[in-house]
SETOR-160944 format. One record per residue: chain; x, y, z of N, C-alpha, C, O in turn; residue in one letter. Coordinates in steps of 0.001 Angstrom, whole numbers, plus 500000, padded with zeros to 6 digits. Layout:
<tinus>
TINU ch n_east n_north   n_up ca_east ca_north  ca_up c_east c_north   c_up o_east o_north   o_up aa
TINU  A      X       Y      Z       X        Y      Z      X       Y      Z      X       Y      Z  A
...
</tinus>
This chain:
<tinus>
TINU ch n_east n_north   n_up ca_east ca_north  ca_up c_east c_north   c_up o_east o_north   o_up aa
TINU  A 546537  482225 637786  546577   481768 636413 547623  482545 635616 548380  481960 634841  M
TINU  A 547665  483882 635812  548637   484695 635101 550059  484318 635515 550984  484369 634705  K
TINU  A 550224  483942 636774  551545   483563 637254 552024  482292 636553 553197  482187 636195  T
TINU  A 551128  481331 636357  551488   480087 635663 551855  480361 634207 552828  479801 633701  R
TINU  A 551104  481197 633541  551390   481527 632141 552748  482220 632054 553555  481918 631176  I
TINU  A 552987  483146 632970  554272   483843 632981 555418  482865 633240 556452  482938 632576  F
TINU  A 555247  481959 634191  556283   480981 634529 556549  480054 633343 557707  479762 633045  A
TINU  A 555504  479587 632664  555670   478719 631499 556357  479462 630348 557217  478904 629666  L
TINU  A 555976  480704 630144  556601   481508 629091 558075  481727 629399 558915  481621 628505  T
TINU  A 558395  482026 630633  559776   482236 631034 560589  480950 630866 561711  480988 630360  F
TINU  A 560032  479822 631283  560730   478541 631150 560961  478196 629682 562033  477707 629325  A
TINU  A 559969  478445 628827  560125   478169 627390 561190  479063 626780 561995  478605 625969  A
TINU  A 561203  480320 627157  562218   481243 626641 563616  480827 627094 564574  480919 626327  A
TINU  A 563730  480375 628324  565013   479929 628852 565519  478701 628103 566698  478634 627753  L
TINU  A 564657  477747 627858  565039   476536 627133 565449  476878 625700 566457  476373 625205  V
TINU  A 564675  477732 625038  564993   478097 623657 566298  478884 623564 567060  478705 622614  L
TINU  A 566562  479742 624528  567810   480508 624463 569012  479613 624702 570067  479836 624109  S
TINU  A 568882  478614 625547  569997   477679 625768 570264  476854 624523 571422  476577 624209  C
TINU  A 569231  476459 623815  569425   475688 622588 570091  476526 621517 570902  476007 620750  Q
TINU  A 569774  477801 621443  570394   478674 620454 571884  478820 620744 572689  478850 619813  A
TINU  A 572264  478912 622017  573675   479024 622374 574419  477739 622026 575544  477797 621529  K
TINU  A 573813  476585 622279  574449   475311 621941 574661  475207 620440 575709  474738 619997  K
TINU  A 573692  475631 619656  573818   475574 618201 574900  476530 617726 575655  476206 616810  A
TINU  A 574981  477704 618338  576010   478669 617938 577396  478144 618273 578333  478324 617496  A
TINU  A 577532  477496 619421  578826   476925 619802 579189  475772 618885 580348  475636 618491  I
TINU  A 578220  474944 618541  578487   473803 617665 578884  474254 616261 579687  473591 615605  A
TINU  A 578330  475372 615794  578626   475858 614449 579797  476825 614405 580190  477269 613327  N
TINU  A 580357  477157 615555  581467   478114 615594 582699  477498 614940 582950  476301 615082  A
TINU  A 583468  478317 614223  584687   477780 613604 585710  477419 614670 585729  478004 615753  P
TINU  A 586549  476462 614355  587596   476053 615276 588564  477212 615478 588724  478062 614602  A
TINU  A 589199  477234 616627  590159   478311 616881 591315  478189 615901 591781  477084 615621  T
TINU  A 591777  479312 615381  592859   479248 614393 594151  478748 615018 594467  479051 616168  P
TINU  A 594882  477985 614239  596165   477469 614687 597206  478577 614620 597152  479415 613720  E
TINU  A 598146  478598 615546  599222   479582 615438 600084  479274 614221 600129  478133 613761  P
TINU  A 600764  480280 613702  601591   480039 612527 602609  478941 612795 603276  478932 613829  P
TINU  A 602717  478021 611850  603635   476901 611990 604914  477175 611231 604904  477825 610186  Q
TINU  A 606010  476677 611760  607288   476798 611080 607306  475772 609956 607066  474591 610207  V
TINU  A 607583  476188 608723  607657   475226 607630 608705  474162 607921 609723  474446 608551  P
TINU  A 608460  472938 607465  609366   471843 607749 610686  471978 607022 611668  471343 607408  T
TINU  A 610735  472794 605969  611963   472944 605199 612997  473798 605927 614162  473825 605530  A
TINU  A 612594  474487 606973  613522   475341 607707 614422  474465 608567 613945  473635 609341  V
TINU  A 615712  474658 608425  616646   473977 609290 616691  474736 610598 617050  475913 610634  T
TINU  A 616328  474066 611660  616253   474736 612944 617654  474750 613557 618185  473721 613975  V
TINU  A 618221  475931 613594  619513   476124 614224 619284  476700 615608 618161  477037 615981  T
TINU  A 620360  476807 616355  620238   477382 617686 619792  478840 617610 618970  479283 618411  E
TINU  A 620339  479593 616638  619953   480996 616479 618486  481108 616063 617771  481990 616538  A
TINU  A 618037  480214 615175  616637   480222 614722 615713  479929 615910 614701  480604 616095  H
TINU  A 616068  478924 616707  615250   478555 617857 615212  479687 618887 614169  479951 619485  A
TINU  A 616345  480349 619091  616379   481470 620043 615548  482634 619516 614832  483278 620283  K
TINU  A 615636  482911 618207  614825   483969 617621 613337  483685 617750 612544  484581 618039  G
TINU  A 612969  482427 617531  611564   482033 617672 611115  482213 619119 610036  482747 619377  Q
TINU  A 611932  481773 620046  611595   481906 621459 611448  483366 621862 610506  483732 622566  S
TINU  A 612378  484195 621415  612291   485630 621729 611033  486249 621136 610351  487033 621794  L
TINU  A 610724  485892 619880  609533   486432 619215 608271  486031 619972 607411  486865 620253  Y
TINU  A 608174  484749 620296  606965   484260 620948 606827  484798 622372 605725  485149 622794  E
TINU  A 607926  484867 623111  607836   485273 624518 607757  486779 624709 607104  487234 625649  N
TINU  A 608393  487566 623858  608372   489015 624043 607199  489662 623331 606536  490528 623902  N
TINU  A 606933  489267 622110  605897   489932 621320 604488  489545 621770 603570  490364 621740  C
TINU  A 604328  488283 622189  602996   487810 622579 602553  488373 623930 601397  488203 624318  A
TINU  A 603438  489028 624635  603034   489635 625907 602001  490731 625705 601131  490946 626549  R
TINU  A 602109  491426 624566  601247   492595 624360 600205  492418 623261 599173  493089 623280  C
TINU  A 600458  491529 622304  599511   491386 621193 599644  490004 620580 600538  489236 620937  H
TINU  A 598746  489694 619653  598801   488397 618977 600034  488335 618086 600544  489361 617635  K
TINU  A 600497  487137 617845  601658   486955 616978 601207  486929 615527 600189  486326 615190  L
TINU  A 601963  487579 614693  601668   487614 613269 602574  486638 612544 603725  486444 612935  Y
TINU  A 602061  486028 611493  602876   485150 610660 603895  486007 609926 603623  487154 609571  A
TINU  A 605056  485440 609708  606127   486187 609032 605691  486644 607652 606140  487683 607167  A
TINU  A 604821  485877 607020  604388   486200 605661 603288  487255 605617 602876  487668 604533  T
TINU  A 602810  487695 606774  601784   488743 606791 602322  490072 606281 601566  490902 605778  N
TINU  A 603629  490270 606411  604260   491514 605999 605503  491200 605188 606121  490150 605362  F
TINU  A 605864  492114 604302  607107   491969 603553 608269  492365 604455 608064  492906 605541  S
TINU  A 609500  492091 603995  610659   492474 604793 610719  493987 604965 611092  494486 606027  Q
TINU  A 610351  494709 603918  610338   496173 604007 609304  496646 605030 609529  497641 605719  A
TINU  A 608175  495943 605133  607154   496306 606114 607590  495939 607534 607289  496660 608485  D
TINU  A 608301  494815 607673  608725   494348 608996 609742  495292 609633 609712  495499 610846  W
TINU  A 610634  495862 608843  611747   496646 609409 611275  497783 610320 611763  497869 611447  K
TINU  A 610354  498663 609901  609925   499724 610830 609086  499186 611997 609108  499740 613096  P
TINU  A 608354  498105 611744  607560   497512 612826 608497  496997 613911 608293  497256 615097  I
TINU  A 609532  496262 613489  610466   495697 614457 611256  496780 615180 611528  496660 616375  L
TINU  A 611625  497835 614462  612354   498937 615099 611496  499592 616182 611987  499901 617267  A
TINU  A 610231  499797 615885  609318   500419 616854 609081  499497 618052 609046  499950 619196  R
TINU  A 608919  498194 617776  608634   497250 618843 609864  496964 619702 609727  496599 620869  M
TINU  A 611058  497123 619141  612278   496898 619909 612321  497845 621107 612688  497445 622212  Q
TINU  A 611951  499071 620883  611950   500054 621968 610903  499694 623022 611167  499764 624223  K
TINU  A 609716  499312 622561  608642   498995 623505 608952  497742 624314 608645  497677 625504  K
TINU  A 609569  496731 623662  609876   495471 624337 611196  495531 625096 611546  494607 625830  A
TINU  A 611925  496629 624911  613221   496825 625571 614179  495685 625258 614771  495082 626154  R
TINU  A 614319  495403 623956  615228   494363 623497 616520  494989 623012 616513  496068 622419  L
TINU  A 617634  494308 623265  618903   494831 622756 619050  494461 621278 618252  493697 620735  D
TINU  A 620070  495009 620649  620252   494811 619211 620489  493345 618853 620031  492888 617806  D
TINU  A 621196  492602 619704  621475   491191 619425 620181  490380 619401 619956  489583 618490  A
TINU  A 619338  490586 620401  618060   489864 620443 617160  490274 619285 616474  489437 618699  D
TINU  A 617164  491557 618957  616338   492025 617844 616834  491440 616535 616033  491145 615649  M
TINU  A 618150  491267 616397  618699   490638 615205 618246  489193 615074 617953  488733 613970  G
TINU  A 618186  488476 616184  617721   487084 616156 616253  487010 615738 615871  486145 614950  L
TINU  A 615440  487912 616264  614018   487935 615891 613869  488286 614416 613092  487656 613699  I
TINU  A 614611  489285 613969  614541   489697 612566 614953  488562 611646 614267  488285 610662  T
TINU  A 616062  487904 611948  616521   486782 611126 615515  485644 611139 615293  485004 610111  N
TINU  A 614911  485386 612277  613891   484335 612385 612709  484641 611453 612277  483773 610695  Y
TINU  A 612194  485855 611507  611050   486218 610661 611410  486206 609178 610628  485732 608353  L
TINU  A 612576  486719 608840  612989   486753 607433 613280  485350 606901 613028  485076 605727  F
TINU  A 613810  484451 607749  614030   483062 607331 612709  482372 607001 612628  481587 606056  D
TINU  A 611676  482671 607788  610365   482061 607531 609783  482537 606211 609047  481797 605559  L
TINU  A 610098  483754 605809  609562   484287 604550 610215  483618 603348 609603  483532 602283  Q
TINU  A 611417  483155 603498  612134   482540 602386 611537  481201 601992 611688  480761 600852  K
TINU  A 610857  480549 602930  610331   479203 602652 608900  479229 602246 608314  478180 601980  N
</tinus>
């Protein structure tokens, strides 16, 4: 008799815990969209290369930040520090910097 009560209690707990997980998943917020390039930006070859470099090099180690998350003054030391870690040359770093600063203008 005790075994049946234990089995029924365990089964009820299992069913209730699964329903709680389904409700939590259903109420979870949608995953955030990555930062979008404003439509007013004229996409040039340099802009596209800067975007590609930013997305491919920076996202290897951490999430990508929107250009507007930091001011240009804040970006400069961040980019200088990350250039060394990502082993980017000055030309590539210039493209990334121009890409981020162009996004802030719009």
